[in-house]
FITORRO-726545 format. One record per residue (C-alpha): residue number from 1; residue in three letters; x negated, y, z negated. Coordinates in nm, 3 decimals, always signed. Example, Ala and Ser with C-alpha at 12.3 -4.5 7.8 and 13.67 -1.06 7.14 Angstrom:
BEGIN
<r seq="1" type="ALA" x="-1.230" y="-0.450" z="-0.780"/>
<r seq="2" type="SER" x="-1.367" y="-0.106" z="-0.714"/>
This chain:
BEGIN
<r seq="1" type="MET" x="-5.379" y="+15.188" z="-2.747"/>
<r seq="2" type="GLN" x="-5.713" y="+15.006" z="-2.739"/>
<r seq="3" type="THR" x="-5.920" y="+15.286" z="-2.891"/>
<r seq="4" type="GLY" x="-6.090" y="+15.040" z="-3.125"/>
<r seq="5" type="LYS" x="-6.234" y="+14.851" z="-2.828"/>
<r seq="6" type="ILE" x="-6.364" y="+15.177" z="-2.683"/>
<r seq="7" type="ALA" x="-6.537" y="+15.255" z="-3.013"/>
<r seq="8" type="ASP" x="-6.691" y="+14.908" z="-3.024"/>
<r seq="9" type="LYS" x="-6.825" y="+14.942" z="-2.670"/>
<r seq="10" type="ILE" x="-6.980" y="+15.283" z="-2.733"/>
<r seq="11" type="ILE" x="-7.138" y="+15.161" z="-3.056"/>
<r seq="12" type="GLN" x="-7.287" y="+14.868" z="-2.861"/>
<r seq="13" type="TYR" x="-7.436" y="+15.107" z="-2.607"/>
<r seq="14" type="LYS" x="-7.583" y="+15.324" z="-2.881"/>
<r seq="15" type="GLU" x="-7.729" y="+15.024" z="-3.065"/>
<r seq="16" type="ARG" x="-7.904" y="+14.923" z="-2.743"/>
<r seq="17" type="GLY" x="-8.065" y="+15.267" z="-2.729"/>
<r seq="18" type="MET" x="-7.870" y="+15.372" z="-2.420"/>
<r seq="19" type="ARG" x="-7.827" y="+15.742" z="-2.344"/>
<r seq="20" type="LEU" x="-7.461" y="+15.834" z="-2.296"/>
<r seq="21" type="PHE" x="-7.281" y="+16.125" z="-2.137"/>
<r seq="22" type="ALA" x="-6.925" y="+16.196" z="-2.025"/>
<r seq="23" type="THR" x="-6.772" y="+16.422" z="-1.763"/>
<r seq="24" type="SER" x="-6.441" y="+16.600" z="-1.787"/>
<r seq="25" type="SER" x="-6.226" y="+16.814" z="-1.558"/>
<r seq="26" type="PHE" x="-6.036" y="+16.954" z="-1.858"/>
<r seq="27" type="GLN" x="-5.686" y="+16.899" z="-1.732"/>
<r seq="28" type="THR" x="-5.411" y="+16.764" z="-1.958"/>
<r seq="29" type="ASN" x="-5.497" y="+16.394" z="-1.929"/>
<r seq="30" type="SER" x="-5.863" y="+16.475" z="-1.994"/>
<r seq="31" type="VAL" x="-5.784" y="+16.552" z="-2.357"/>
<r seq="32" type="VAL" x="-5.713" y="+16.185" z="-2.432"/>
<r seq="33" type="LEU" x="-6.068" y="+16.065" z="-2.360"/>
<r seq="34" type="LEU" x="-6.214" y="+16.374" z="-2.525"/>
<r seq="35" type="HIS" x="-6.010" y="+16.311" z="-2.840"/>
<r seq="36" type="VAL" x="-6.112" y="+15.944" z="-2.849"/>
<r seq="37" type="LEU" x="-6.480" y="+16.032" z="-2.806"/>
<r seq="38" type="SER" x="-6.463" y="+16.305" z="-3.071"/>
<r seq="39" type="ARG" x="-6.345" y="+16.045" z="-3.323"/>
<r seq="40" type="ILE" x="-6.623" y="+15.802" z="-3.234"/>
<r seq="41" type="ASN" x="-6.919" y="+16.036" z="-3.186"/>
<r seq="42" type="ASN" x="-6.862" y="+16.405" z="-3.117"/>
<r seq="43" type="ASP" x="-7.229" y="+16.452" z="-3.030"/>
<r seq="44" type="ILE" x="-7.197" y="+16.272" z="-2.694"/>
<r seq="45" type="PRO" x="-7.256" y="+16.548" z="-2.436"/>
<r seq="46" type="ILE" x="-6.946" y="+16.630" z="-2.230"/>
<r seq="47" type="TYR" x="-7.030" y="+16.787" z="-1.895"/>
<r seq="48" type="PHE" x="-6.771" y="+17.018" z="-1.741"/>
<r seq="49" type="ILE" x="-6.831" y="+17.016" z="-1.367"/>
<r seq="50" type="ASN" x="-6.806" y="+17.392" z="-1.321"/>
<r seq="51" type="THR" x="-6.765" y="+17.437" z="-0.947"/>
<r seq="52" type="GLY" x="-6.701" y="+17.809" z="-0.979"/>
<r seq="53" type="PHE" x="-6.355" y="+17.761" z="-0.827"/>
<r seq="54" type="HIS" x="-6.155" y="+17.662" z="-1.136"/>
<r seq="55" type="PHE" x="-5.834" y="+17.828" z="-1.249"/>
<r seq="56" type="ALA" x="-5.882" y="+18.082" z="-1.527"/>
<r seq="57" type="GLU" x="-5.633" y="+17.871" z="-1.726"/>
<r seq="58" type="THR" x="-5.866" y="+17.571" z="-1.701"/>
<r seq="59" type="ILE" x="-6.155" y="+17.769" z="-1.848"/>
<r seq="60" type="ARG" x="-5.938" y="+17.887" z="-2.138"/>
<r seq="61" type="TYR" x="-5.808" y="+17.532" z="-2.193"/>
<r seq="62" type="LYS" x="-6.165" y="+17.400" z="-2.196"/>
<r seq="63" type="ASP" x="-6.261" y="+17.652" z="-2.461"/>
<r seq="64" type="GLU" x="-5.953" y="+17.565" z="-2.669"/>
<r seq="65" type="ILE" x="-6.019" y="+17.190" z="-2.657"/>
<r seq="66" type="THR" x="-6.388" y="+17.239" z="-2.733"/>
<r seq="67" type="ARG" x="-6.305" y="+17.432" z="-3.050"/>
<r seq="68" type="LEU" x="-6.025" y="+17.197" z="-3.153"/>
<r seq="69" type="LEU" x="-6.221" y="+16.873" z="-3.117"/>
<r seq="70" type="LYS" x="-6.561" y="+17.018" z="-3.209"/>
<r seq="71" type="ILE" x="-6.722" y="+16.846" z="-2.911"/>
<r seq="72" type="ARG" x="-7.046" y="+16.937" z="-2.732"/>
<r seq="73" type="VAL" x="-6.951" y="+17.072" z="-2.389"/>
<r seq="74" type="ILE" x="-7.210" y="+17.170" z="-2.128"/>
<r seq="75" type="ASP" x="-7.132" y="+17.352" z="-1.803"/>
<r seq="76" type="LEU" x="-7.272" y="+17.157" z="-1.508"/>
<r seq="77" type="LEU" x="-7.337" y="+17.403" z="-1.225"/>
<r seq="78" type="PRO" x="-7.404" y="+17.344" z="-0.854"/>
<r seq="79" type="HIS" x="-7.762" y="+17.351" z="-0.731"/>
<r seq="80" type="VAL" x="-7.668" y="+17.547" z="-0.419"/>
<r seq="81" type="PRO" x="-7.546" y="+17.906" z="-0.477"/>
<r seq="82" type="LYS" x="-7.215" y="+18.017" z="-0.325"/>
<r seq="83" type="ASN" x="-7.384" y="+18.260" z="-0.085"/>
<r seq="84" type="MET" x="-7.540" y="+17.954" z="+0.081"/>
<r seq="85" type="GLN" x="-7.206" y="+17.774" z="+0.102"/>
<r seq="86" type="ARG" x="-7.063" y="+17.979" z="+0.385"/>
<r seq="87" type="SER" x="-7.017" y="+17.945" z="+0.759"/>
<r seq="88" type="PRO" x="-7.201" y="+18.185" z="+0.994"/>
<r seq="89" type="SER" x="-6.884" y="+18.397" z="+0.996"/>
<r seq="90" type="GLY" x="-6.879" y="+18.411" z="+0.615"/>
<r seq="91" type="ASP" x="-6.603" y="+18.160" z="+0.536"/>
<r seq="92" type="LEU" x="-6.648" y="+17.962" z="+0.216"/>
<r seq="93" type="MET" x="-6.711" y="+17.594" z="+0.274"/>
<r seq="94" type="PHE" x="-6.386" y="+17.464" z="+0.124"/>
<r seq="95" type="THR" x="-6.198" y="+17.627" z="+0.417"/>
<r seq="96" type="TYR" x="-6.373" y="+17.423" z="+0.686"/>
<r seq="97" type="ASP" x="-6.556" y="+17.128" z="+0.523"/>
<r seq="98" type="PRO" x="-6.394" y="+17.034" z="+0.189"/>
<r seq="99" type="ASP" x="-6.585" y="+16.705" z="+0.168"/>
<r seq="100" type="TYR" x="-6.923" y="+16.877" z="+0.179"/>
<r seq="101" type="CYS" x="-6.793" y="+17.145" z="-0.057"/>
<r seq="102" type="CYS" x="-6.712" y="+16.871" z="-0.308"/>
<r seq="103" type="PHE" x="-7.052" y="+16.714" z="-0.252"/>
<r seq="104" type="LEU" x="-7.242" y="+17.034" z="-0.326"/>
<r seq="105" type="ASN" x="-7.029" y="+17.143" z="-0.620"/>
<r seq="106" type="LYS" x="-6.945" y="+16.811" z="-0.786"/>
<r seq="107" type="VAL" x="-7.125" y="+16.505" z="-0.654"/>
<r seq="108" type="GLN" x="-7.479" y="+16.642" z="-0.623"/>
<r seq="109" type="PRO" x="-7.490" y="+16.790" z="-0.978"/>
<r seq="110" type="VAL" x="-7.359" y="+16.464" z="-1.130"/>
<r seq="111" type="GLU" x="-7.606" y="+16.255" z="-0.930"/>
<r seq="112" type="ALA" x="-7.886" y="+16.453" z="-1.093"/>
<r seq="113" type="LEU" x="-7.742" y="+16.360" z="-1.435"/>
<r seq="114" type="LEU" x="-7.742" y="+15.991" z="-1.346"/>
<r seq="115" type="GLU" x="-8.121" y="+16.002" z="-1.337"/>
<r seq="116" type="GLN" x="-8.129" y="+16.125" z="-1.700"/>
<r seq="117" type="TYR" x="-7.874" y="+15.895" z="-1.867"/>
<r seq="118" type="ASP" x="-7.795" y="+15.525" z="-1.894"/>
<r seq="119" type="VAL" x="-7.414" y="+15.533" z="-1.928"/>
<r seq="120" type="TRP" x="-7.162" y="+15.764" z="-1.762"/>
<r seq="121" type="ILE" x="-6.824" y="+15.771" z="-1.940"/>
<r seq="122" type="ASN" x="-6.532" y="+15.905" z="-1.737"/>
<r seq="123" type="GLY" x="-6.155" y="+15.893" z="-1.758"/>
<r seq="124" type="VAL" x="-6.041" y="+15.750" z="-1.423"/>
<r seq="125" type="ARG" x="-5.731" y="+15.530" z="-1.427"/>
<r seq="126" type="ALA" x="-5.630" y="+15.251" z="-1.189"/>
<r seq="127" type="ASP" x="-5.278" y="+15.389" z="-1.146"/>
<r seq="128" type="GLN" x="-5.402" y="+15.719" z="-0.999"/>
<r seq="129" type="ASN" x="-5.464" y="+15.598" z="-0.642"/>
<r seq="130" type="SER" x="-5.558" y="+15.295" z="-0.431"/>
<r seq="131" type="ASN" x="-5.930" y="+15.367" z="-0.455"/>
<r seq="132" type="ARG" x="-5.935" y="+15.377" z="-0.833"/>
<r seq="133" type="GLU" x="-5.730" y="+15.061" z="-0.873"/>
<r seq="134" type="LYS" x="-6.028" y="+14.874" z="-0.724"/>
<r seq="135" type="LEU" x="-6.267" y="+14.996" z="-0.994"/>
<r seq="136" type="LYS" x="-6.383" y="+14.783" z="-1.287"/>
<r seq="137" type="LYS" x="-6.424" y="+14.882" z="-1.650"/>
<r seq="138" type="GLU" x="-6.804" y="+14.878" z="-1.606"/>
<r seq="139" type="GLU" x="-6.988" y="+14.929" z="-1.278"/>
<r seq="140" type="SER" x="-7.347" y="+14.999" z="-1.181"/>
<r seq="141" type="THR" x="-7.441" y="+15.302" z="-0.975"/>
<r seq="142" type="LYS" x="-7.720" y="+15.330" z="-0.719"/>
<r seq="143" type="HIS" x="-7.918" y="+15.510" z="-0.989"/>
<r seq="144" type="ASN" x="-7.891" y="+15.201" z="-1.215"/>
<r seq="145" type="THR" x="-7.673" y="+15.403" z="-1.449"/>
<r seq="146" type="LEU" x="-7.369" y="+15.220" z="-1.584"/>
<r seq="147" type="ARG" x="-7.028" y="+15.371" z="-1.519"/>
<r seq="148" type="TYR" x="-6.786" y="+15.305" z="-1.805"/>
<r seq="149" type="HIS" x="-6.412" y="+15.359" z="-1.745"/>
<r seq="150" type="PRO" x="-6.250" y="+15.313" z="-2.089"/>
<r seq="151" type="LEU" x="-5.905" y="+15.433" z="-1.978"/>
<r seq="152" type="LEU" x="-5.893" y="+15.237" z="-1.652"/>
<r seq="153" type="GLU" x="-5.591" y="+15.026" z="-1.755"/>
<r seq="154" type="TRP" x="-5.398" y="+15.306" z="-1.927"/>
<r seq="155" type="THR" x="-5.082" y="+15.440" z="-1.760"/>
<r seq="156" type="GLY" x="-4.962" y="+15.794" z="-1.720"/>
<r seq="157" type="GLN" x="-4.692" y="+15.727" z="-1.979"/>
<r seq="158" type="GLY" x="-4.951" y="+15.583" z="-2.216"/>
<r seq="159" type="MET" x="-5.155" y="+15.900" z="-2.183"/>
<r seq="160" type="ARG" x="-4.851" y="+16.114" z="-2.254"/>
<r seq="161" type="THR" x="-4.761" y="+15.904" z="-2.558"/>
<r seq="162" type="TYR" x="-5.113" y="+15.945" z="-2.697"/>
<r seq="163" type="ILE" x="-5.104" y="+16.321" z="-2.643"/>
<r seq="164" type="GLU" x="-4.771" y="+16.353" z="-2.822"/>
<r seq="165" type="LYS" x="-4.873" y="+16.122" z="-3.106"/>
<r seq="166" type="HIS" x="-5.182" y="+16.330" z="-3.182"/>
<r seq="167" type="ASP" x="-5.014" y="+16.663" z="-3.108"/>
<r seq="168" type="LEU" x="-5.278" y="+16.759" z="-2.852"/>
<r seq="169" type="PRO" x="-5.237" y="+17.072" z="-2.638"/>
<r seq="170" type="VAL" x="-5.154" y="+17.043" z="-2.269"/>
<r seq="171" type="HIS" x="-5.298" y="+17.245" z="-1.983"/>
<r seq="172" type="PRO" x="-5.102" y="+17.573" z="-1.950"/>
<r seq="173" type="LEU" x="-5.039" y="+17.518" z="-1.576"/>
<r seq="174" type="GLU" x="-4.842" y="+17.198" z="-1.637"/>
<r seq="175" type="GLU" x="-4.523" y="+17.390" z="-1.697"/>
<r seq="176" type="LYS" x="-4.566" y="+17.545" z="-1.351"/>
<r seq="177" type="GLY" x="-4.572" y="+17.205" z="-1.181"/>
<r seq="178" type="TYR" x="-4.945" y="+17.143" z="-1.165"/>
<r seq="179" type="LYS" x="-4.977" y="+16.777" z="-1.268"/>
<r seq="180" type="SER" x="-5.336" y="+16.716" z="-1.153"/>
<r seq="181" type="ILE" x="-5.561" y="+17.018" z="-1.161"/>
<r seq="182" type="GLY" x="-5.890" y="+17.067" z="-0.983"/>
<r seq="183" type="CYS" x="-6.032" y="+17.368" z="-0.802"/>
<r seq="184" type="GLU" x="-5.787" y="+17.654" z="-0.748"/>
<r seq="185" type="PRO" x="-5.817" y="+17.676" z="-0.365"/>
<r seq="186" type="CYS" x="-5.746" y="+17.302" z="-0.323"/>
<r seq="187" type="THR" x="-5.476" y="+17.240" z="-0.586"/>
<r seq="188" type="ARG" x="-5.100" y="+17.284" z="-0.547"/>
<r seq="189" type="PRO" x="-4.803" y="+17.217" z="-0.777"/>
<r seq="190" type="VAL" x="-4.602" y="+16.900" z="-0.706"/>
<r seq="191" type="ASN" x="-4.238" y="+16.810" z="-0.742"/>
<r seq="192" type="GLY" x="-4.215" y="+16.438" z="-0.819"/>
<r seq="193" type="GLY" x="-4.427" y="+16.173" z="-0.649"/>
<r seq="194" type="ASN" x="-4.783" y="+16.098" z="-0.753"/>
<r seq="195" type="ALA" x="-4.939" y="+16.354" z="-0.984"/>
<r seq="196" type="ARG" x="-5.245" y="+16.374" z="-0.757"/>
<r seq="197" type="ASP" x="-5.038" y="+16.468" z="-0.451"/>
<r seq="198" type="GLY" x="-5.118" y="+16.830" z="-0.524"/>
<r seq="199" type="ARG" x="-5.491" y="+16.777" z="-0.474"/>
<r seq="200" type="TRP" x="-5.617" y="+16.870" z="-0.126"/>
<r seq="201" type="ALA" x="-5.254" y="+16.906" z="-0.016"/>
<r seq="202" type="GLY" x="-5.209" y="+16.864" z="+0.358"/>
<r seq="203" type="LEU" x="-5.537" y="+16.676" z="+0.400"/>
<r seq="204" type="LYS" x="-5.613" y="+16.304" z="+0.416"/>
<r seq="205" type="LYS" x="-5.867" y="+16.365" z="+0.142"/>
<r seq="206" type="THR" x="-5.778" y="+16.208" z="-0.197"/>
<r seq="207" type="GLU" x="-6.115" y="+16.202" z="-0.378"/>
<r seq="208" type="CYS" x="-6.395" y="+16.449" z="-0.434"/>
<r seq="209" type="GLY" x="-6.651" y="+16.171" z="-0.388"/>
<r seq="210" type="LEU" x="-6.752" y="+16.109" z="-0.750"/>
<r seq="211" type="HIS" x="-6.547" y="+15.790" z="-0.767"/>
<r seq="212" type="LEU" x="-6.612" y="+15.648" z="-0.421"/>
<r seq="213" type="GLY" x="-6.856" y="+15.361" z="-0.372"/>
């Protein structure tokens, strides 16, 4: 596990006076990056993109990991209230326009952060889907913020090995078949296949938009 290289890179950023932040969805694989960061500098702000649609188990897991790793977690909330995310008939947006729902509740809040920081650390991996395998370790955003993907080349098995080695807790919904966990209305358990197959099940959608060009 190349955690030493991650530490070196973050130290380089800090020495250059760059402002760093990370985002986390607080599912099982999230704990790897959070653990690595806590050992390097547990004062780096970790933003939890709180859409308001998370499983109750995710919120409890977030609180558990925050206490365990002594990290600084900040809830990142949407700018648009839920009462303005409805159709004229009252349906919530995820039922008829999941892409725009993701934009309002995830993408837009993070874009505002990109204007405040110099480096965005996130835990995407190339083996998760065809879009992410095209990403590079470091990429610029339209806001001139640098995206840093320290776990890009890690595998699912490598993540699991790290979790077991450091005796880190797993998300409580894993045992129920939830292998990739996002918002409750758009996440289903999976039986085999790709772990992300349970996200936006039945739709062609595979990304919320945060990791698209």
